[in-house]
N, C-alpha and C positions, 0 to 999 in steps of 0.2 A: 414185722410187728409194728403196730400203729403207736403213735404218741400216747393216745388215750389208754393203752394197755400198760404204759410205763409210768405215767404220772397219775398221782391221786387227783381227785376233784379239787382239793384245796390247793395243791401245787399249781394246777392249771389256772385256777381263779386268781391266785397271787401273781402269776405271770401276766395275765391279761390286765390286772389292776396296775401293775408296775408300768406296763407299756402305755396304758391309758394316761396315767399320771405324768409320764415323761412327755407325752404329746400335749398335755394341758399346761405343763410348766414352761414349755418353750414356745416363744412367739413364732419363731421360724425353725422348722425341723424338716429334714429331708427324709423321704420315704426310705431311702437306702440306709440311713442311720437307724431308723426304727427296725428295719428288717435285720440288720447286723446285730442289733441289741437282742432281738427275739432269738436269733440263731445262737448267740453266746449264752443266753439264759437257758435255752433248751439243752444245749450241750452240757452245761453245768448240772442241770437237774437230772438229765439222763445218766450222767456219770455217777451222780450220787445215788441213784436208784439201783445201780448194779451191785 
């Protein structure tokens, strides 16, 4: 099952906005940190949708 089948459009939009804002707020950010943040947020959202 794909992520798009589990998340609403609003949840996905909020996830992308959160990630974008984190990148904008930090002068130096590692891609690994962003990927870990995405993973954590997706796991939380997917757990809530069950």
